[in-house]
C-alpha positions as CSV (number, residue, x, y, z in Angstrom):
1,M,-34.6,-28.2,21.9
2,E,-35.0,-27.6,18.2
3,G,-35.3,-23.9,18.7
4,E,-32.1,-23.9,20.7
5,I,-30.2,-25.5,17.9
6,R,-31.5,-23.1,15.3
7,T,-30.7,-20.0,17.3
8,P,-26.9,-20.2,17.0
9,R,-27.2,-21.1,13.3
10,A,-29.5,-18.1,12.8
11,R,-26.9,-15.9,14.6
12,Q,-24.1,-17.2,12.4
13,L,-26.1,-16.4,9.2
14,L,-26.8,-12.9,10.6
15,H,-23.2,-12.4,11.3
16,L,-22.4,-13.2,7.7
17,L,-24.8,-10.5,6.6
18,W,-22.4,-7.6,7.2
19,P,-19.4,-9.0,5.2
20,I,-21.9,-9.9,2.4
21,V,-23.2,-6.3,2.4
22,F,-19.7,-5.0,2.3
23,V,-18.7,-7.2,-0.7
24,L,-21.9,-6.1,-2.6
25,A,-21.3,-2.4,-1.8
26,L,-17.6,-2.7,-2.8
27,T,-18.5,-4.4,-6.1
28,T,-21.1,-1.7,-6.9
29,D,-18.6,1.1,-6.2
30,W,-15.9,-0.6,-8.3
31,A,-18.4,-0.9,-11.2
32,V,-19.5,2.7,-11.0
33,E,-16.4,4.6,-9.9
34,G,-13.6,2.3,-11.0
35,A,-11.0,0.5,-8.9
36,P,-11.3,1.7,-5.3
37,L,-7.6,1.3,-4.6
38,G,-6.1,4.7,-4.4
39,G,-5.3,6.8,-1.4
40,R,-8.2,7.9,0.8
41,R,-10.8,5.9,-1.0
42,G,-8.9,2.7,-0.5
43,I,-8.4,3.4,3.2
44,V,-12.2,4.1,3.6
45,W,-13.1,0.8,1.9
46,A,-10.5,-1.1,3.9
47,T,-12.0,0.4,7.1
48,L,-15.5,-0.6,6.0
49,G,-14.3,-4.1,5.4
50,V,-12.7,-4.4,8.8
51,L,-15.9,-2.9,10.3
52,S,-18.0,-5.5,8.6
53,F,-16.0,-8.2,10.4
54,A,-16.3,-6.3,13.7
55,L,-20.1,-6.1,13.3
56,A,-20.2,-9.8,12.4
57,T,-18.6,-10.5,15.8
58,P,-19.7,-7.7,18.1
59,R,-17.1,-8.4,20.8
60,R,-14.5,-7.2,18.2
61,L,-16.1,-3.7,18.1
62,P,-13.9,-2.3,21.0
63,R,-10.9,-3.6,19.1
64,F,-12.1,-1.7,16.0
65,V,-12.4,1.5,18.0
66,S,-9.2,1.3,19.9
67,G,-7.0,-0.4,17.2
68,W,-8.1,-0.1,13.6
69,A,-9.8,3.3,13.8
70,P,-6.7,5.3,15.0
71,F,-4.6,3.6,12.3
72,A,-7.1,4.5,9.6
73,V,-7.3,8.1,10.8
74,L,-3.6,8.5,10.8
75,L,-3.3,7.1,7.3
76,L,-6.1,9.4,6.1
77,L,-4.4,12.4,7.7
78,Y,-1.1,11.4,6.0
79,G,-3.0,11.2,2.7
80,V,-4.4,14.7,3.1
81,L,-1.2,16.3,4.3
82,R,0.9,14.6,1.5
83,G,-1.2,16.4,-1.1
84,F,-0.4,19.8,0.6
85,A,3.4,19.0,0.7
86,D,3.7,19.7,-3.0
87,G,6.4,22.4,-3.1
88,L,5.2,23.7,0.3
89,L,8.6,25.1,1.4
90,F,11.1,24.4,-1.3
91,P,11.2,24.0,-5.1
92,A,11.3,20.4,-6.4
93,H,14.7,18.9,-7.0
94,I,15.4,17.4,-10.4
95,T,19.0,16.5,-10.8
96,P,20.4,15.1,-7.5
97,Q,18.5,11.8,-7.5
98,L,19.1,11.6,-11.3
99,D,22.8,12.0,-10.7
100,V,22.8,9.4,-8.0
101,D,21.4,6.8,-10.5
102,K,24.0,7.8,-13.1
103,F,26.7,7.4,-10.5
104,L,25.4,4.0,-9.4
105,F,25.1,2.7,-12.9
106,F,28.2,4.2,-14.6
107,G,26.4,7.0,-16.4
108,T,23.3,5.0,-17.4
109,V,19.9,5.8,-16.1
110,P,18.1,2.5,-15.5
111,T,14.7,3.8,-16.3
112,V,15.8,5.0,-19.7
113,W,17.7,1.9,-20.5
114,L,14.9,-0.5,-19.5
115,Q,12.2,1.4,-21.4
116,R,14.5,1.5,-24.5
117,H,14.8,-2.2,-24.4
118,L,11.4,-3.4,-23.0
119,W,8.7,-0.8,-23.7
120,H,7.1,-0.8,-27.1
121,G,4.4,1.8,-26.6
122,V,0.7,1.7,-25.8
123,G,-0.1,0.2,-29.2
124,D,2.1,-2.8,-28.5
125,I,1.8,-3.7,-24.8
126,R,3.7,-6.8,-23.9
127,P,2.8,-9.4,-21.2
128,W,5.4,-8.1,-18.8
129,D,3.8,-4.7,-18.9
130,Y,0.6,-6.1,-17.4
131,V,2.7,-7.9,-14.7
132,V,4.4,-4.5,-13.9
133,L,0.9,-2.9,-13.6
134,A,-0.3,-5.7,-11.3
135,I,2.8,-5.3,-9.1
136,Y,2.4,-1.5,-9.0
137,L,-1.3,-1.7,-8.1
138,S,-0.5,-4.2,-5.3
139,H,0.9,-1.2,-3.4
140,F,-2.6,0.2,-3.0
141,F,-4.0,-2.8,-1.1
142,A,-1.2,-5.1,0.1
143,T,-0.4,-3.0,3.2
144,L,-4.0,-2.6,4.2
145,V,-4.9,-6.3,3.5
146,L,-2.0,-7.4,5.7
147,A,-3.1,-4.9,8.4
148,G,-6.7,-6.3,8.3
149,V,-5.6,-9.9,8.5
150,L,-3.4,-9.1,11.5
151,W,-6.2,-7.1,13.1
152,V,-8.4,-10.1,13.0
153,R,-5.9,-12.7,14.1
154,N,-3.4,-11.0,16.5
155,Q,-3.7,-7.6,18.0
156,R,-0.1,-7.4,19.2
157,L,1.2,-8.1,15.7
158,F,-1.3,-5.6,14.3
159,A,-0.2,-2.9,16.7
160,R,3.5,-3.5,15.8
161,Y,2.8,-3.5,12.1
162,A,0.4,-0.5,12.2
163,A,2.9,1.5,14.2
164,S,5.7,0.7,11.6
165,V,3.5,1.8,8.7
166,C,2.7,5.1,10.5
167,V,6.3,5.8,11.4
168,L,7.4,5.1,7.8
169,S,4.6,7.3,6.4
170,G,5.4,10.1,8.9
171,A,9.2,10.0,8.1
172,A,8.4,10.0,4.4
173,F,6.1,13.0,4.7
174,V,8.7,15.1,6.5
175,T,11.1,14.3,3.7
176,Y,8.6,15.3,1.0
177,V,8.2,18.6,2.7
178,L,11.9,19.3,3.1
179,Y,13.0,17.6,-0.2
180,P,10.4,17.6,-2.9
181,A,11.8,15.6,-5.8
182,V,10.8,15.0,-9.4
183,P,10.3,11.4,-10.6
184,P,11.7,10.1,-13.9
185,W,8.5,10.6,-16.0
186,L,8.3,14.2,-14.9
187,A,12.0,14.8,-15.5
188,G,11.4,13.5,-19.0
189,E,8.6,16.0,-19.5
190,D,10.9,18.8,-18.3
191,G,13.6,17.8,-20.8
192,F,16.1,16.4,-18.3
193,L,15.8,12.9,-19.7
194,P,14.7,11.5,-23.0
195,H,10.9,10.8,-23.1
196,V,10.0,8.5,-20.2
197,A,6.6,6.7,-20.4
198,R,4.6,6.4,-17.2
199,I,3.9,2.8,-17.9
200,P,1.5,1.8,-15.1
201,H,-0.6,4.8,-16.1
202,A,-0.5,4.0,-19.8
203,V,-1.3,0.3,-19.3
204,G,-3.9,0.8,-16.6
205,T,-5.8,3.4,-18.7
206,D,-5.6,1.1,-21.8
207,L,-7.3,-1.9,-20.0
208,P,-10.9,-2.4,-21.2
209,F,-11.9,-3.8,-17.8
210,G,-11.5,-3.1,-14.1
211,G,-11.8,0.7,-14.2
212,F,-8.1,1.1,-13.4
213,G,-7.9,4.3,-15.4
214,A,-10.1,5.9,-12.8
215,L,-7.5,5.0,-10.2
216,F,-4.9,7.3,-11.9
217,E,-7.4,10.0,-12.8
218,N,-8.9,10.2,-9.3
219,G,-5.5,9.8,-7.7
220,E,-3.9,12.7,-9.6
221,K,-6.5,15.1,-8.1
222,V,-5.0,14.5,-4.6
223,A,-1.6,13.2,-5.5
224,N,1.8,14.9,-4.9
225,N,3.8,14.4,-8.1
226,V,7.0,15.5,-6.4
227,A,6.8,13.1,-3.4
228,A,9.3,10.8,-5.0
229,V,12.1,10.6,-2.4
230,P,11.8,8.2,-0.7
231,S,9.6,5.8,-2.7
232,L,6.8,4.6,-0.4
233,H,5.9,2.0,-3.0
234,A,9.3,0.4,-2.4
235,G,9.2,1.2,1.3
236,Y,5.9,-0.4,2.1
237,A,6.8,-3.5,0.0
238,F,10.1,-3.9,1.9
239,L,8.3,-3.4,5.3
240,I,5.9,-6.2,4.4
241,S,8.9,-8.4,3.6
242,L,10.7,-7.5,6.9
243,F,7.5,-8.1,8.9
244,L,6.6,-11.5,7.4
245,W,10.1,-12.9,7.3
246,R,9.8,-14.4,10.9
247,F,6.4,-15.9,10.2
248,V,6.8,-17.5,6.8
249,H,9.0,-20.4,5.7
250,G,10.0,-22.4,2.7
251,P,8.7,-21.0,-0.7
252,W,6.9,-18.2,1.1
253,R,10.3,-16.7,2.1
254,V,11.1,-16.6,-1.6
255,V,7.9,-14.6,-2.2
256,A,8.8,-12.3,0.7
257,V,12.2,-11.5,-0.9
258,A,10.9,-11.4,-4.5
259,Y,8.0,-8.9,-3.8
260,P,10.1,-5.8,-2.9
261,L,12.6,-6.6,-5.7
262,A,9.7,-6.9,-8.2
263,M,8.3,-3.7,-6.9
264,V,11.6,-1.9,-7.5
265,F,11.7,-3.2,-11.0
266,A,8.1,-2.1,-11.7
267,L,8.8,1.4,-10.3
268,V,12.0,1.9,-12.2
269,Y,10.9,0.4,-15.5
270,G,7.5,2.1,-15.1
271,G,9.1,5.6,-14.9
272,E,7.7,6.2,-11.4
273,H,11.0,6.2,-9.4
274,Y,14.7,6.1,-9.7
275,V,16.6,3.2,-8.2
276,S,18.0,5.6,-5.5
277,D,14.4,6.5,-4.5
278,C,13.6,2.9,-4.0
279,L,16.8,2.1,-2.0
280,L,16.1,5.1,0.3
281,G,12.5,3.7,0.7
282,W,14.1,0.4,1.9
283,V,16.3,2.4,4.3
284,Y,13.3,4.2,5.8
285,A,11.3,1.0,6.1
286,T,14.2,-0.7,7.9
287,G,14.5,2.3,10.2
288,A,10.7,2.2,11.0
289,F,10.8,-1.5,11.6
290,L,13.7,-1.4,14.0
291,L,12.4,1.7,15.8
292,V,9.1,0.1,16.5
293,S,10.7,-3.2,17.5
294,R,12.9,-1.3,19.9
295,F,9.9,0.3,21.7
296,E,7.4,-2.5,21.2
297,S,6.8,-3.0,24.9
298,A,5.5,0.6,25.2
299,L,2.8,0.1,22.5
300,H,-0.8,0.0,23.6
301,W,-2.7,-0.3,20.4
302,G,-5.9,-2.1,21.4
303,P,-6.6,-4.9,23.9
304,T,-5.0,-8.3,24.0
305,P,-6.0,-10.9,21.4
306,L,-9.4,-12.5,21.7
307,P,-9.5,-15.6,23.8
308,A,-10.3,-18.9,22.1
309,A,-14.0,-19.6,21.9
310,E,-15.3,-21.7,24.7
311,P,-16.7,-25.1,23.8
312,R,-20.4,-25.2,23.5
313,S,-22.3,-27.3,26.0
314,E,-24.1,-30.3,24.6
315,S,-26.8,-30.2,27.2
């Protein structure tokens, strides 16, 4: 009888082993290589995290293979192709998106105006600059974290969300190929704007902890600096807000609204995107959300949610 009681407990401890191993490995990698948040590296670690939960509960392994794995592969493929889209067919555009911002704000470029009033240089970083960095960095994990939570809790919602992310990414990639566009910080380097600081890069590199400088250094090796229209930072944030709106209430709805707005501020002030880039990102996110909602009944991303655990017999 005593052995029968210990066996389930031993199994529970064994199941916890995989998530613990994952956390230890992630911590070690962070300490050695810097923040594992950017691009393909972030997707790989998110996949390993989900796999650790699947191994902890083996009946979830088929869901991992049929649900999460295709999602991760598509995001990895997007990351690789995005790097090759840098001026693949056409030269990068500099002035159209800049002119749109000037038109929207009566001749003023919001990035230049904000940095003139709020940015004091690397030697005088203010509290809001760290907040901007935190919001900017959230892009690299918020989408994957939400996908992981949905994968664990509800396969149908995960399928809908994963499909929306993939549609948004695919539409953005096509645009990057057809319309490569220069962001504000690069337009400043080319002389089309007064000097524009790349604030997330400057603040992240200046931090004495966290290894966030490695995120930018490693990311630039595979990044596409002219993949600025639309802004996927803004698009992903808006997609999260659209998706969560039906499922959160009260103060959480305020958070759902505030997050994409805060992301736009961080991107525009940080020199990463024009306002028009961000608004177009919102349009793309809305289109992806509505398209997937329209064809949701045709989705088959993984089996149905896991049934509730059966009560254990006391005999």
